[in-house]
Each structure stands twice: as structure tokens, then as C-alpha cells.
Biopython code that builds the backbone (N, CA, C, O; Angstrom):
import numpy as np
from Bio.PDB.StructureBuilder import StructureBuilder

atoms = [
    (1, "MET", "N", (77.163, -20.821, -5.207)),
    (1, "MET", "CA", (78.103, -20.909, -6.238)),
    (1, "MET", "C", (77.511, -21.052, -7.527)),
    (1, "MET", "O", (76.470, -21.630, -7.838)),
    (2, "MET", "N", (78.711, -20.155, -8.547)),
    (2, "MET", "CA", (78.119, -19.725, -9.590)),
    (2, "MET", "C", (78.873, -20.665, -10.457)),
    (2, "MET", "O", (80.024, -20.939, -10.114)),
    (3, "TYR", "N", (78.254, -21.333, -11.813)),
    (3, "TYR", "CA", (78.754, -22.014, -12.890)),
    (3, "TYR", "C", (78.963, -21.027, -14.147)),
    (3, "TYR", "O", (78.296, -20.005, -14.306)),
    (4, "VAL", "N", (79.914, -21.440, -14.965)),
    (4, "VAL", "CA", (80.196, -20.836, -15.754)),
    (4, "VAL", "C", (80.325, -21.740, -17.122)),
    (4, "VAL", "O", (80.870, -22.833, -16.965)),
    (5, "GLY", "N", (80.021, -21.508, -18.033)),
    (5, "GLY", "CA", (80.163, -21.984, -19.564)),
    (5, "GLY", "C", (80.752, -21.046, -20.410)),
    (5, "GLY", "O", (80.315, -19.895, -20.440)),
    (6, "LEU", "N", (81.785, -21.434, -21.171)),
    (6, "LEU", "CA", (82.500, -20.705, -22.245)),
    (6, "LEU", "C", (82.524, -21.119, -23.712)),
    (6, "LEU", "O", (83.053, -22.194, -23.996)),
    (7, "ASP", "N", (82.081, -20.481, -24.510)),
    (7, "ASP", "CA", (82.083, -20.632, -25.811)),
    (7, "ASP", "C", (83.018, -19.882, -26.519)),
    (7, "ASP", "O", (82.877, -18.700, -26.831)),
    (8, "VAL", "N", (84.338, -20.861, -26.863)),
    (8, "VAL", "CA", (85.236, -19.759, -27.476)),
    (8, "VAL", "C", (85.534, -19.790, -28.696)),
    (8, "VAL", "O", (85.640, -20.887, -29.245)),
    (9, "SER", "N", (85.730, -18.672, -29.371)),
    (9, "SER", "CA", (86.213, -18.574, -30.892)),
    (9, "SER", "C", (87.428, -17.892, -30.626)),
    (9, "SER", "O", (87.902, -17.506, -29.558)),
    (10, "GLN", "N", (87.956, -17.795, -32.102)),
    (10, "GLN", "CA", (89.511, -16.889, -32.077)),
    (10, "GLN", "C", (89.449, -15.649, -31.393)),
    (10, "GLN", "O", (90.248, -15.502, -30.467)),
    (11, "LYS", "N", (88.529, -14.568, -31.704)),
    (11, "LYS", "CA", (88.501, -13.689, -31.436)),
    (11, "LYS", "C", (87.645, -13.056, -30.208)),
    (11, "LYS", "O", (87.844, -11.935, -29.741)),
    (12, "SER", "N", (86.817, -13.828, -29.842)),
    (12, "SER", "CA", (85.715, -13.561, -28.642)),
    (12, "SER", "C", (85.549, -14.725, -28.045)),
    (12, "SER", "O", (85.969, -15.769, -28.544)),
    (13, "THR", "N", (84.916, -14.671, -26.906)),
    (13, "THR", "CA", (84.303, -15.542, -25.892)),
    (13, "THR", "C", (83.170, -15.356, -25.413)),
    (13, "THR", "O", (83.020, -14.325, -24.758)),
    (14, "ALA", "N", (81.976, -16.308, -25.582)),
    (14, "ALA", "CA", (80.828, -15.888, -24.932)),
    (14, "ALA", "C", (80.633, -16.543, -23.624)),
    (14, "ALA", "O", (80.940, -17.733, -23.551)),
    (15, "ILE", "N", (80.180, -15.958, -22.606)),
    (15, "ILE", "CA", (80.363, -16.277, -21.199)),
    (15, "ILE", "C", (78.764, -16.405, -20.447)),
    (15, "ILE", "O", (78.179, -15.462, -19.914)),
    (16, "CYS", "N", (78.367, -17.486, -20.535)),
    (16, "CYS", "CA", (77.110, -17.479, -19.570)),
    (16, "CYS", "C", (77.208, -17.897, -17.922)),
    (16, "CYS", "O", (77.623, -18.981, -17.512)),
    (17, "VAL", "N", (76.825, -17.006, -17.255)),
    (17, "VAL", "CA", (77.121, -17.393, -15.723)),
    (17, "VAL", "C", (75.562, -17.884, -15.259)),
    (17, "VAL", "O", (74.587, -17.187, -15.538)),
    (18, "VAL", "N", (75.433, -19.266, -14.459)),
    (18, "VAL", "CA", (74.261, -19.344, -13.982)),
    (18, "VAL", "C", (74.546, -19.925, -12.441)),
    (18, "VAL", "O", (75.619, -20.433, -12.114)),
    (19, "ASN", "N", (73.557, -19.783, -11.673)),
    (19, "ASN", "CA", (73.626, -20.185, -10.233)),
    (19, "ASN", "C", (73.421, -21.479, -9.943)),
    (19, "ASN", "O", (73.449, -22.334, -10.828)),
    (20, "GLU", "N", (73.217, -21.734, -8.810)),
    (20, "GLU", "CA", (73.182, -23.484, -8.573)),
    (20, "GLU", "C", (71.718, -24.191, -8.912)),
    (20, "GLU", "O", (71.524, -25.393, -9.097)),
    (21, "ARG", "N", (70.689, -23.064, -8.944)),
    (21, "ARG", "CA", (69.562, -23.590, -9.521)),
    (21, "ARG", "C", (69.450, -23.565, -10.965)),
    (21, "ARG", "O", (68.400, -23.971, -11.463)),
    (22, "GLY", "N", (70.424, -23.129, -11.733)),
    (22, "GLY", "CA", (70.530, -23.025, -13.221)),
    (22, "GLY", "C", (69.710, -21.615, -13.851)),
    (22, "GLY", "O", (69.258, -21.518, -14.992)),
    (23, "GLN", "N", (69.663, -20.596, -12.800)),
    (23, "GLN", "CA", (69.074, -19.411, -13.155)),
    (23, "GLN", "C", (70.231, -18.589, -13.782)),
    (23, "GLN", "O", (71.301, -18.591, -13.172)),
    (24, "ARG", "N", (70.116, -17.803, -15.076)),
    (24, "ARG", "CA", (71.291, -17.213, -15.709)),
    (24, "ARG", "C", (71.448, -16.155, -14.650)),
    (24, "ARG", "O", (70.457, -15.800, -14.012)),
    (25, "GLN", "N", (72.496, -15.692, -14.452)),
    (25, "GLN", "CA", (72.717, -14.478, -13.526)),
    (25, "GLN", "C", (73.500, -13.082, -14.538)),
    (25, "GLN", "O", (73.374, -11.881, -14.300)),
    (26, "TRP", "N", (74.175, -13.619, -15.501)),
    (26, "TRP", "CA", (74.961, -12.915, -16.368)),
    (26, "TRP", "C", (75.223, -13.643, -17.549)),
    (26, "TRP", "O", (75.497, -14.839, -17.649)),
    (27, "ARG", "N", (75.075, -12.535, -18.696)),
    (27, "ARG", "CA", (75.661, -13.362, -20.004)),
    (27, "ARG", "C", (76.270, -12.234, -20.662)),
    (27, "ARG", "O", (75.800, -11.098, -20.604)),
    (28, "GLY", "N", (77.480, -12.598, -21.387)),
    (28, "GLY", "CA", (78.279, -11.335, -22.337)),
    (28, "GLY", "C", (79.250, -12.218, -22.931)),
    (28, "GLY", "O", (79.313, -13.446, -22.866)),
    (29, "THR", "N", (80.185, -11.184, -23.668)),
    (29, "THR", "CA", (81.285, -11.771, -24.510)),
    (29, "THR", "C", (82.546, -11.042, -24.143)),
    (29, "THR", "O", (82.407, -9.952, -23.588)),
    (30, "CYS", "N", (83.569, -11.421, -24.338)),
    (30, "CYS", "CA", (85.077, -10.414, -24.207)),
    (30, "CYS", "C", (85.997, -11.004, -25.096)),
    (30, "CYS", "O", (85.680, -12.012, -25.727)),
    (31, "ALA", "N", (87.177, -10.443, -25.215)),
    (31, "ALA", "CA", (88.152, -11.104, -25.886)),
    (31, "ALA", "C", (88.639, -12.401, -25.708)),
    (31, "ALA", "O", (88.492, -12.808, -24.556)),
    (32, "SER", "N", (89.237, -13.276, -26.578)),
    (32, "SER", "CA", (89.527, -14.522, -25.896)),
    (32, "SER", "C", (90.967, -14.747, -25.422)),
    (32, "SER", "O", (91.730, -15.443, -26.091)),
    (33, "ASP", "N", (91.257, -14.305, -24.550)),
    (33, "ASP", "CA", (92.391, -13.816, -24.004)),
    (33, "ASP", "C", (92.278, -14.047, -22.498)),
    (33, "ASP", "O", (91.508, -13.390, -21.797)),
    (34, "PRO", "N", (93.299, -15.274, -21.901)),
    (34, "PRO", "CA", (93.063, -15.380, -20.659)),
    (34, "PRO", "C", (93.214, -14.197, -19.262)),
    (34, "PRO", "O", (92.862, -14.413, -18.103)),
    (35, "HIS", "N", (93.717, -13.188, -19.702)),
    (35, "HIS", "CA", (93.646, -12.102, -18.638)),
    (35, "HIS", "C", (92.487, -11.251, -18.684)),
    (35, "HIS", "O", (92.007, -10.816, -17.637)),
    (36, "VAL", "N", (91.924, -10.936, -19.977)),
    (36, "VAL", "CA", (90.455, -10.349, -20.033)),
    (36, "VAL", "C", (89.544, -11.346, -19.499)),
    (36, "VAL", "O", (88.812, -10.961, -18.587)),
    (37, "LEU", "N", (89.429, -12.738, -19.944)),
    (37, "LEU", "CA", (88.533, -13.579, -19.188)),
    (37, "LEU", "C", (88.619, -13.584, -17.900)),
    (37, "LEU", "O", (87.567, -13.350, -17.305)),
    (38, "ALA", "N", (89.690, -13.810, -17.188)),
    (38, "ALA", "CA", (89.624, -13.806, -15.615)),
    (38, "ALA", "C", (89.266, -12.354, -14.996)),
    (38, "ALA", "O", (88.793, -12.191, -13.871)),
    (39, "SER", "N", (89.485, -11.617, -15.660)),
    (39, "SER", "CA", (88.944, -10.478, -15.087)),
    (39, "SER", "C", (87.618, -10.435, -15.152)),
    (39, "SER", "O", (87.133, -10.136, -14.061)),
    (40, "GLN", "N", (86.538, -10.682, -16.318)),
    (40, "GLN", "CA", (85.445, -10.829, -16.443)),
    (40, "GLN", "C", (84.625, -11.822, -15.329)),
    (40, "GLN", "O", (83.740, -11.425, -14.570)),
    (41, "LEU", "N", (85.164, -13.273, -15.426)),
    (41, "LEU", "CA", (85.243, -14.047, -14.761)),
    (41, "LEU", "C", (84.866, -13.846, -13.316)),
    (41, "LEU", "O", (83.788, -14.159, -12.812)),
    (42, "LYS", "N", (86.022, -13.214, -12.642)),
    (42, "LYS", "CA", (85.836, -12.865, -11.444)),
    (42, "LYS", "C", (84.673, -11.722, -11.029)),
    (42, "LYS", "O", (83.838, -11.934, -10.150)),
    (43, "ARG", "N", (84.735, -10.784, -11.612)),
    (43, "ARG", "CA", (83.801, -9.716, -11.785)),
    (43, "ARG", "C", (82.225, -10.271, -11.748)),
    (43, "ARG", "O", (81.472, -9.957, -10.826)),
    (44, "HIS", "N", (81.901, -10.942, -12.611)),
    (44, "HIS", "CA", (80.509, -11.768, -12.796)),
    (44, "HIS", "C", (80.112, -12.964, -12.123)),
    (44, "HIS", "O", (78.946, -13.312, -11.933)),
    (45, "ALA", "N", (81.147, -13.577, -11.771)),
    (45, "ALA", "CA", (80.910, -15.070, -11.184)),
    (45, "ALA", "C", (81.554, -15.380, -9.933)),
    (45, "ALA", "O", (81.123, -16.248, -9.174)),
    (46, "GLY", "N", (82.610, -14.663, -9.698)),
    (46, "GLY", "CA", (83.353, -14.813, -8.216)),
    (46, "GLY", "C", (84.536, -15.500, -8.663)),
    (46, "GLY", "O", (84.646, -15.958, -9.800)),
    (47, "ALA", "N", (85.319, -15.564, -7.874)),
    (47, "ALA", "CA", (86.699, -16.290, -7.946)),
    (47, "ALA", "C", (86.610, -17.689, -7.526)),
    (47, "ALA", "O", (87.572, -18.409, -7.793)),
    (48, "ASP", "N", (85.522, -18.228, -6.860)),
    (48, "ASP", "CA", (85.481, -19.745, -6.634)),
    (48, "ASP", "C", (84.269, -20.197, -7.864)),
    (48, "ASP", "O", (83.740, -21.307, -7.802)),
    (49, "ALA", "N", (83.998, -19.446, -8.696)),
    (49, "ALA", "CA", (83.158, -20.373, -9.574)),
    (49, "ALA", "C", (83.731, -21.455, -10.188)),
    (49, "ALA", "O", (84.935, -21.685, -10.295)),
    (50, "ARG", "N", (82.746, -22.150, -10.613)),
    (50, "ARG", "CA", (83.245, -23.519, -11.543)),
    (50, "ARG", "C", (83.127, -23.107, -12.761)),
    (50, "ARG", "O", (82.180, -22.344, -12.954)),
    (51, "ILE", "N", (83.977, -23.438, -13.914)),
    (51, "ILE", "CA", (84.188, -23.221, -15.193)),
    (51, "ILE", "C", (84.459, -24.286, -15.849)),
    (51, "ILE", "O", (85.334, -25.105, -15.572)),
    (52, "GLY", "N", (83.447, -24.317, -17.066)),
    (52, "GLY", "CA", (83.901, -25.303, -18.126)),
    (52, "GLY", "C", (84.233, -24.711, -19.498)),
    (52, "GLY", "O", (83.858, -23.650, -19.998)),
    (53, "ILE", "N", (84.936, -25.551, -19.918)),
    (53, "ILE", "CA", (85.461, -24.987, -21.315)),
    (53, "ILE", "C", (85.661, -26.305, -22.157)),
    (53, "ILE", "O", (86.303, -27.260, -21.720)),
    (54, "GLU", "N", (84.967, -26.279, -23.597)),
    (54, "GLU", "CA", (84.982, -27.455, -24.365)),
    (54, "GLU", "C", (86.581, -27.638, -24.897)),
    (54, "GLU", "O", (87.413, -26.734, -24.964)),
    (55, "THR", "N", (86.729, -28.720, -25.170)),
    (55, "THR", "CA", (88.115, -29.006, -25.921)),
    (55, "THR", "C", (88.323, -28.281, -27.199)),
    (55, "THR", "O", (87.491, -28.380, -28.101)),
    (56, "GLY", "N", (89.430, -27.533, -27.323)),
    (56, "GLY", "CA", (89.518, -26.948, -28.915)),
    (56, "GLY", "C", (90.884, -26.534, -29.178)),
    (56, "GLY", "O", (91.791, -26.929, -28.445)),
    (57, "ALA", "N", (91.082, -25.842, -30.075)),
    (57, "ALA", "CA", (92.636, -25.447, -30.481)),
    (57, "ALA", "C", (93.054, -24.344, -29.407)),
    (57, "ALA", "O", (94.221, -24.393, -29.018)),
    (58, "MET", "N", (92.232, -23.370, -28.896)),
    (58, "MET", "CA", (92.920, -22.629, -28.114)),
    (58, "MET", "C", (92.654, -22.897, -26.400)),
    (58, "MET", "O", (93.088, -22.253, -25.445)),
    (59, "THR", "N", (91.932, -23.884, -26.427)),
    (59, "THR", "CA", (91.795, -24.534, -24.989)),
    (59, "THR", "C", (92.895, -24.837, -23.780)),
    (59, "THR", "O", (92.731, -24.667, -22.571)),
    (60, "PRO", "N", (94.148, -25.372, -24.528)),
    (60, "PRO", "CA", (95.307, -25.252, -23.390)),
    (60, "PRO", "C", (95.675, -24.135, -23.155)),
    (60, "PRO", "O", (95.712, -23.899, -21.948)),
    (61, "TRP", "N", (96.038, -23.141, -23.940)),
    (61, "TRP", "CA", (96.099, -21.492, -23.593)),
    (61, "TRP", "C", (95.477, -21.076, -22.753)),
    (61, "TRP", "O", (96.009, -20.439, -21.844)),
    (62, "LEU", "N", (93.993, -21.335, -22.801)),
    (62, "LEU", "CA", (93.177, -20.627, -21.989)),
    (62, "LEU", "C", (93.126, -21.201, -20.562)),
    (62, "LEU", "O", (93.181, -20.469, -19.574)),
    (63, "VAL", "N", (93.033, -22.370, -20.502)),
    (63, "VAL", "CA", (92.648, -23.175, -19.414)),
    (63, "VAL", "C", (94.096, -23.034, -18.555)),
    (63, "VAL", "O", (94.053, -23.002, -17.326)),
    (64, "HIS", "N", (95.213, -22.963, -19.183)),
    (64, "HIS", "CA", (96.453, -22.685, -17.976)),
    (64, "HIS", "C", (96.487, -21.241, -17.567)),
    (64, "HIS", "O", (96.903, -20.852, -16.475)),
    (65, "GLY", "N", (96.012, -20.464, -18.536)),
    (65, "GLY", "CA", (95.958, -18.891, -18.169)),
    (65, "GLY", "C", (95.039, -18.889, -16.799)),
    (65, "GLY", "O", (95.367, -18.468, -15.690)),
    (66, "LEU", "N", (93.836, -19.463, -17.189)),
    (66, "LEU", "CA", (92.764, -19.082, -16.173)),
    (66, "LEU", "C", (92.968, -19.814, -14.913)),
    (66, "LEU", "O", (92.437, -19.384, -13.888)),
    (67, "ARG", "N", (93.722, -20.933, -14.892)),
    (67, "ARG", "CA", (94.014, -21.739, -13.670)),
    (67, "ARG", "C", (95.015, -20.872, -13.130)),
    (67, "ARG", "O", (94.954, -20.816, -11.902)),
    (68, "GLN", "N", (96.189, -19.966, -13.803)),
    (68, "GLN", "CA", (97.078, -19.293, -13.208)),
    (68, "GLN", "C", (96.592, -18.009, -12.312)),
    (68, "GLN", "O", (97.210, -17.464, -11.397)),
    (69, "ALA", "N", (95.434, -17.721, -12.789)),
    (69, "ALA", "CA", (94.692, -16.607, -12.365)),
    (69, "ALA", "C", (93.745, -16.965, -11.243)),
    (69, "ALA", "O", (92.829, -16.242, -10.849)),
    (70, "GLY", "N", (94.106, -18.321, -10.705)),
    (70, "GLY", "CA", (93.255, -18.809, -9.535)),
    (70, "GLY", "C", (91.984, -19.139, -9.941)),
    (70, "GLY", "O", (91.150, -19.168, -9.036)),
    (71, "LEU", "N", (91.523, -19.450, -11.289)),
    (71, "LEU", "CA", (90.102, -20.014, -11.334)),
    (71, "LEU", "C", (90.055, -21.234, -11.460)),
    (71, "LEU", "O", (91.036, -21.789, -11.955)),
    (72, "ASN", "N", (88.928, -22.004, -11.061)),
    (72, "ASN", "CA", (88.657, -23.239, -11.296)),
    (72, "ASN", "C", (88.242, -23.801, -12.570)),
    (72, "ASN", "O", (87.040, -23.707, -12.819)),
    (73, "VAL", "N", (88.972, -24.353, -13.409)),
    (73, "VAL", "CA", (88.418, -24.681, -14.721)),
    (73, "VAL", "C", (88.664, -25.968, -15.062)),
    (73, "VAL", "O", (89.720, -26.553, -14.821)),
    (74, "ASP", "N", (87.433, -26.570, -15.788)),
    (74, "ASP", "CA", (87.282, -27.976, -16.221)),
    (74, "ASP", "C", (87.433, -28.204, -17.448)),
    (74, "ASP", "O", (86.314, -27.970, -17.906)),
    (75, "CYS", "N", (88.071, -28.501, -18.266)),
    (75, "CYS", "CA", (88.102, -28.765, -19.755)),
    (75, "CYS", "C", (86.916, -30.274, -20.008)),
    (75, "CYS", "O", (86.961, -31.296, -19.324)),
    (76, "LEU", "N", (86.080, -30.051, -20.990)),
    (76, "LEU", "CA", (84.983, -30.946, -21.017)),
    (76, "LEU", "C", (85.246, -31.326, -22.781)),
    (76, "LEU", "O", (85.590, -30.579, -23.696)),
    (77, "GLU", "N", (84.970, -32.581, -22.775)),
    (77, "GLU", "CA", (85.102, -33.224, -24.083)),
    (77, "GLU", "C", (83.985, -34.027, -24.772)),
    (77, "GLU", "O", (83.885, -35.208, -24.442)),
    (78, "TYR", "N", (83.205, -33.576, -25.611)),
    (78, "TYR", "CA", (82.055, -34.088, -25.986)),
    (78, "TYR", "C", (82.456, -34.890, -27.290)),
    (78, "TYR", "O", (83.121, -34.506, -28.252)),
    (79, "PRO", "N", (81.760, -36.322, -27.006)),
    (79, "PRO", "CA", (82.244, -37.333, -28.123)),
    (79, "PRO", "C", (81.336, -36.875, -29.516)),
    (79, "PRO", "O", (81.485, -37.482, -30.577)),
]
sb = StructureBuilder()
sb.init_structure("model")
sb.init_model(0)
sb.init_chain("A")
sb.init_seg("    ")
for serial, (resi, resn, name, xyz) in enumerate(atoms, 1):
    if name == "N":
        sb.init_residue(resn, " ", resi, " ")
    sb.init_atom(name, np.array(xyz, "f"), 0.0, 1.0, " ", f" {name:<3s}", serial, name[0])
structure = sb.get_structure()
């Protein structure tokens, strides 16, 4: 199982993929677009990866797009 953290900004999103032991498997960036993100996530983490994204202005658009692409996305909110 792979786990993914996304750090979203308006133009680009940083992606970090780790395995079940927390060892980094891949790190990169891509455009903050659900189609581009879905492609990169499936390529580097697999379609069954667990993806975490922090709440923000672009979160609803990205979460809905990634879920429509069949990815497992959890929206996280930190106090």
C-alpha cells in the first residue's frame, strides 16, 4: 500500500509517495489540475493508494476530480 501527501498551490502541487513503512518512494511536482495529478498519482503510487490533501480554496475541485478518476482521497483539516 502506498500513501500520498499533496501540498497544493495555485500553479503546482508537490507530491510525496511513501510506502507502509514510511519510506519515500517518489517525490515530484505537477500542475494543480485533477487530470494531471491523477495521471501522476496512478503512475507513481498506483490506483489503490491512500491520498491525503489539506483543506484549502482548491481542495473541493481537486478532491472531486481525483475521486472521479477512481482515486481514494481523504480531505484533512488541521486546527
